[in-house]
Biotite code that builds the C-alpha atoms (Angstrom):
import biotite.structure as struc

atoms = struc.array([
    struc.Atom([58.470, 99.656, 109.336], chain_id="A", res_id=1, res_name="MET", atom_name="CA", element="C"),
    struc.Atom([60.042, 98.089, 111.722], chain_id="A", res_id=2, res_name="ARG", atom_name="CA", element="C"),
    struc.Atom([60.728, 94.778, 108.814], chain_id="A", res_id=3, res_name="HIS", atom_name="CA", element="C"),
    struc.Atom([62.620, 97.121, 106.872], chain_id="A", res_id=4, res_name="THR", atom_name="CA", element="C"),
    struc.Atom([64.862, 98.890, 109.564], chain_id="A", res_id=5, res_name="LYS", atom_name="CA", element="C"),
    struc.Atom([65.743, 94.986, 110.033], chain_id="A", res_id=6, res_name="LYS", atom_name="CA", element="C"),
    struc.Atom([66.411, 93.974, 106.726], chain_id="A", res_id=7, res_name="ILE", atom_name="CA", element="C"),
    struc.Atom([68.236, 97.408, 106.475], chain_id="A", res_id=8, res_name="LEU", atom_name="CA", element="C"),
    struc.Atom([70.752, 96.227, 109.216], chain_id="A", res_id=9, res_name="LEU", atom_name="CA", element="C"),
    struc.Atom([71.160, 92.888, 108.667], chain_id="A", res_id=10, res_name="ILE", atom_name="CA", element="C"),
    struc.Atom([72.209, 94.474, 105.336], chain_id="A", res_id=11, res_name="THR", atom_name="CA", element="C"),
    struc.Atom([74.601, 96.656, 106.424], chain_id="A", res_id=12, res_name="LEU", atom_name="CA", element="C"),
    struc.Atom([76.099, 93.858, 109.275], chain_id="A", res_id=13, res_name="LEU", atom_name="CA", element="C"),
    struc.Atom([76.232, 91.477, 105.981], chain_id="A", res_id=14, res_name="LEU", atom_name="CA", element="C"),
    struc.Atom([78.411, 93.782, 103.713], chain_id="A", res_id=15, res_name="SER", atom_name="CA", element="C"),
    struc.Atom([81.653, 93.280, 103.205], chain_id="A", res_id=16, res_name="PRO", atom_name="CA", element="C"),
    struc.Atom([84.314, 95.833, 104.670], chain_id="A", res_id=17, res_name="LEU", atom_name="CA", element="C"),
    struc.Atom([86.894, 97.183, 102.930], chain_id="A", res_id=18, res_name="ALA", atom_name="CA", element="C"),
    struc.Atom([90.416, 96.394, 105.025], chain_id="A", res_id=19, res_name="HIS", atom_name="CA", element="C"),
    struc.Atom([93.193, 98.212, 105.201], chain_id="A", res_id=20, res_name="ALA", atom_name="CA", element="C"),
    struc.Atom([96.429, 96.927, 104.105], chain_id="A", res_id=21, res_name="SER", atom_name="CA", element="C"),
    struc.Atom([98.836, 96.241, 107.358], chain_id="A", res_id=22, res_name="SER", atom_name="CA", element="C"),
    struc.Atom([102.276, 97.961, 107.959], chain_id="A", res_id=23, res_name="GLU", atom_name="CA", element="C"),
    struc.Atom([103.769, 94.192, 107.327], chain_id="A", res_id=24, res_name="ALA", atom_name="CA", element="C"),
    struc.Atom([101.931, 94.537, 103.366], chain_id="A", res_id=25, res_name="ALA", atom_name="CA", element="C"),
    struc.Atom([103.394, 98.281, 103.379], chain_id="A", res_id=26, res_name="TRP", atom_name="CA", element="C"),
    struc.Atom([107.429, 97.040, 104.263], chain_id="A", res_id=27, res_name="GLN", atom_name="CA", element="C"),
    struc.Atom([107.385, 94.223, 102.096], chain_id="A", res_id=28, res_name="GLN", atom_name="CA", element="C"),
    struc.Atom([106.360, 96.756, 100.089], chain_id="A", res_id=29, res_name="ASN", atom_name="CA", element="C"),
    struc.Atom([108.962, 99.121, 100.100], chain_id="A", res_id=30, res_name="THR", atom_name="CA", element="C"),
    struc.Atom([111.360, 96.045, 100.648], chain_id="A", res_id=31, res_name="GLN", atom_name="CA", element="C"),
    struc.Atom([110.436, 94.089, 97.049], chain_id="A", res_id=32, res_name="THR", atom_name="CA", element="C"),
    struc.Atom([110.283, 98.088, 95.619], chain_id="A", res_id=33, res_name="ARG", atom_name="CA", element="C"),
    struc.Atom([113.686, 98.874, 97.311], chain_id="A", res_id=34, res_name="GLN", atom_name="CA", element="C"),
    struc.Atom([115.030, 95.077, 96.255], chain_id="A", res_id=35, res_name="GLN", atom_name="CA", element="C"),
    struc.Atom([113.765, 95.783, 92.690], chain_id="A", res_id=36, res_name="ALA", atom_name="CA", element="C"),
    struc.Atom([115.186, 99.101, 91.771], chain_id="A", res_id=37, res_name="CYS", atom_name="CA", element="C"),
    struc.Atom([119.014, 98.335, 93.437], chain_id="A", res_id=38, res_name="LEU", atom_name="CA", element="C"),
    struc.Atom([118.893, 95.203, 91.251], chain_id="A", res_id=39, res_name="LYS", atom_name="CA", element="C"),
    struc.Atom([117.798, 96.914, 88.314], chain_id="A", res_id=40, res_name="ALA", atom_name="CA", element="C"),
    struc.Atom([120.810, 99.892, 88.435], chain_id="A", res_id=41, res_name="SER", atom_name="CA", element="C"),
    struc.Atom([123.686, 100.277, 86.581], chain_id="A", res_id=42, res_name="GLY", atom_name="CA", element="C"),
    struc.Atom([125.445, 102.686, 89.071], chain_id="A", res_id=43, res_name="LEU", atom_name="CA", element="C"),
    struc.Atom([127.561, 100.614, 91.854], chain_id="A", res_id=44, res_name="LYS", atom_name="CA", element="C"),
    struc.Atom([127.376, 101.502, 94.992], chain_id="A", res_id=45, res_name="ALA", atom_name="CA", element="C"),
    struc.Atom([123.692, 102.025, 94.677], chain_id="A", res_id=46, res_name="VAL", atom_name="CA", element="C"),
    struc.Atom([121.371, 103.611, 97.315], chain_id="A", res_id=47, res_name="LYS", atom_name="CA", element="C"),
    struc.Atom([118.129, 104.964, 97.832], chain_id="A", res_id=48, res_name="VAL", atom_name="CA", element="C"),
    struc.Atom([118.142, 108.808, 98.069], chain_id="A", res_id=49, res_name="VAL", atom_name="CA", element="C"),
    struc.Atom([115.247, 110.762, 99.382], chain_id="A", res_id=50, res_name="GLY", atom_name="CA", element="C"),
    struc.Atom([111.312, 109.260, 99.723], chain_id="A", res_id=51, res_name="LYS", atom_name="CA", element="C"),
    struc.Atom([109.749, 107.419, 97.217], chain_id="A", res_id=52, res_name="PRO", atom_name="CA", element="C"),
    struc.Atom([106.985, 109.066, 94.559], chain_id="A", res_id=53, res_name="ILE", atom_name="CA", element="C"),
    struc.Atom([103.738, 106.989, 95.067], chain_id="A", res_id=54, res_name="GLN", atom_name="CA", element="C"),
    struc.Atom([101.122, 107.615, 92.608], chain_id="A", res_id=55, res_name="TYR", atom_name="CA", element="C"),
    struc.Atom([97.396, 105.842, 92.835], chain_id="A", res_id=56, res_name="ASP", atom_name="CA", element="C"),
    struc.Atom([96.702, 102.890, 91.406], chain_id="A", res_id=57, res_name="ASP", atom_name="CA", element="C"),
    struc.Atom([95.055, 104.122, 88.050], chain_id="A", res_id=58, res_name="SER", atom_name="CA", element="C"),
    struc.Atom([98.619, 104.345, 87.422], chain_id="A", res_id=59, res_name="VAL", atom_name="CA", element="C"),
    struc.Atom([100.343, 101.602, 89.549], chain_id="A", res_id=60, res_name="GLY", atom_name="CA", element="C"),
    struc.Atom([104.293, 103.162, 89.706], chain_id="A", res_id=61, res_name="TYR", atom_name="CA", element="C"),
    struc.Atom([106.138, 104.485, 92.382], chain_id="A", res_id=62, res_name="ASP", atom_name="CA", element="C"),
    struc.Atom([109.260, 106.672, 91.691], chain_id="A", res_id=63, res_name="ALA", atom_name="CA", element="C"),
    struc.Atom([112.536, 106.179, 93.727], chain_id="A", res_id=64, res_name="VAL", atom_name="CA", element="C"),
    struc.Atom([115.260, 108.484, 93.214], chain_id="A", res_id=65, res_name="LEU", atom_name="CA", element="C"),
    struc.Atom([118.674, 106.239, 92.678], chain_id="A", res_id=66, res_name="LEU", atom_name="CA", element="C"),
    struc.Atom([122.521, 107.820, 93.283], chain_id="A", res_id=67, res_name="GLU", atom_name="CA", element="C"),
    struc.Atom([126.066, 105.850, 92.992], chain_id="A", res_id=68, res_name="GLY", atom_name="CA", element="C"),
    struc.Atom([128.764, 106.036, 91.574], chain_id="A", res_id=69, res_name="ARG", atom_name="CA", element="C"),
    struc.Atom([129.226, 105.122, 87.611], chain_id="A", res_id=70, res_name="TYR", atom_name="CA", element="C"),
    struc.Atom([131.301, 102.026, 86.812], chain_id="A", res_id=71, res_name="PRO", atom_name="CA", element="C"),
    struc.Atom([132.878, 103.357, 83.481], chain_id="A", res_id=72, res_name="GLN", atom_name="CA", element="C"),
    struc.Atom([136.838, 103.672, 84.219], chain_id="A", res_id=73, res_name="LYS", atom_name="CA", element="C"),
    struc.Atom([136.276, 107.366, 81.589], chain_id="A", res_id=74, res_name="HIS", atom_name="CA", element="C"),
    struc.Atom([133.622, 108.205, 84.408], chain_id="A", res_id=75, res_name="MET", atom_name="CA", element="C"),
    struc.Atom([136.367, 108.076, 87.075], chain_id="A", res_id=76, res_name="LYS", atom_name="CA", element="C"),
    struc.Atom([134.040, 106.922, 90.233], chain_id="A", res_id=77, res_name="ASN", atom_name="CA", element="C"),
    struc.Atom([132.116, 110.189, 89.079], chain_id="A", res_id=78, res_name="GLN", atom_name="CA", element="C"),
    struc.Atom([128.662, 109.965, 91.325], chain_id="A", res_id=79, res_name="VAL", atom_name="CA", element="C"),
    struc.Atom([125.708, 109.467, 89.416], chain_id="A", res_id=80, res_name="GLY", atom_name="CA", element="C"),
    struc.Atom([121.895, 109.708, 89.524], chain_id="A", res_id=81, res_name="ARG", atom_name="CA", element="C"),
    struc.Atom([119.216, 107.768, 88.306], chain_id="A", res_id=82, res_name="GLU", atom_name="CA", element="C"),
    struc.Atom([114.809, 107.973, 88.833], chain_id="A", res_id=83, res_name="LEU", atom_name="CA", element="C"),
    struc.Atom([113.642, 104.259, 88.719], chain_id="A", res_id=84, res_name="CYS", atom_name="CA", element="C"),
    struc.Atom([110.171, 103.276, 87.725], chain_id="A", res_id=85, res_name="LEU", atom_name="CA", element="C"),
    struc.Atom([108.857, 100.641, 89.578], chain_id="A", res_id=86, res_name="TYR", atom_name="CA", element="C"),
    struc.Atom([105.678, 99.103, 88.390], chain_id="A", res_id=87, res_name="GLN", atom_name="CA", element="C"),
    struc.Atom([103.396, 97.292, 91.482], chain_id="A", res_id=88, res_name="ARG", atom_name="CA", element="C"),
    struc.Atom([101.099, 95.396, 89.447], chain_id="A", res_id=89, res_name="ALA", atom_name="CA", element="C"),
    struc.Atom([103.757, 93.003, 87.577], chain_id="A", res_id=90, res_name="SER", atom_name="CA", element="C"),
    struc.Atom([106.882, 94.205, 90.146], chain_id="A", res_id=91, res_name="GLY", atom_name="CA", element="C"),
    struc.Atom([108.845, 95.314, 87.103], chain_id="A", res_id=92, res_name="LYS", atom_name="CA", element="C"),
    struc.Atom([111.845, 98.367, 87.515], chain_id="A", res_id=93, res_name="ALA", atom_name="CA", element="C"),
    struc.Atom([113.206, 100.497, 84.800], chain_id="A", res_id=94, res_name="VAL", atom_name="CA", element="C"),
    struc.Atom([115.977, 103.696, 85.533], chain_id="A", res_id=95, res_name="VAL", atom_name="CA", element="C"),
    struc.Atom([116.841, 105.520, 83.790], chain_id="A", res_id=96, res_name="SER", atom_name="CA", element="C"),
    struc.Atom([120.079, 108.413, 84.086], chain_id="A", res_id=97, res_name="GLU", atom_name="CA", element="C"),
    struc.Atom([118.612, 111.158, 86.238], chain_id="A", res_id=98, res_name="ALA", atom_name="CA", element="C"),
    struc.Atom([122.264, 113.349, 86.741], chain_id="A", res_id=99, res_name="ASP", atom_name="CA", element="C"),
    struc.Atom([120.325, 116.355, 85.974], chain_id="A", res_id=100, res_name="HIS", atom_name="CA", element="C"),
    struc.Atom([117.804, 115.930, 88.744], chain_id="A", res_id=101, res_name="LEU", atom_name="CA", element="C"),
    struc.Atom([118.658, 118.813, 91.378], chain_id="A", res_id=102, res_name="ARG", atom_name="CA", element="C"),
    struc.Atom([118.692, 118.250, 95.670], chain_id="A", res_id=103, res_name="ALA", atom_name="CA", element="C"),
    struc.Atom([116.452, 120.996, 96.830], chain_id="A", res_id=104, res_name="VAL", atom_name="CA", element="C"),
    struc.Atom([117.430, 123.198, 99.467], chain_id="A", res_id=105, res_name="LYS", atom_name="CA", element="C"),
])
């Protein structure tokens, strides 16, 4: 019985531990996501509005709402919104017009 306890204790001590991501890693991910989404946008003076929606790893995407101004002359500098989907694994960002999304009050 004592032998079994020692083996169990050694096994537990030698088993790999799960490490949470560091604060620096989270900040780097936030910065990378923001830059990718801003670069993919077609709006001028674009900025991130609100907080990102982070889906779990089974999906692997984050969603970010962007706001800026339409650069086309016929749009007369109107404010516009885009929804950016950022794929964490590849670092790729794609945007789609999202003017119909309304702010929650």
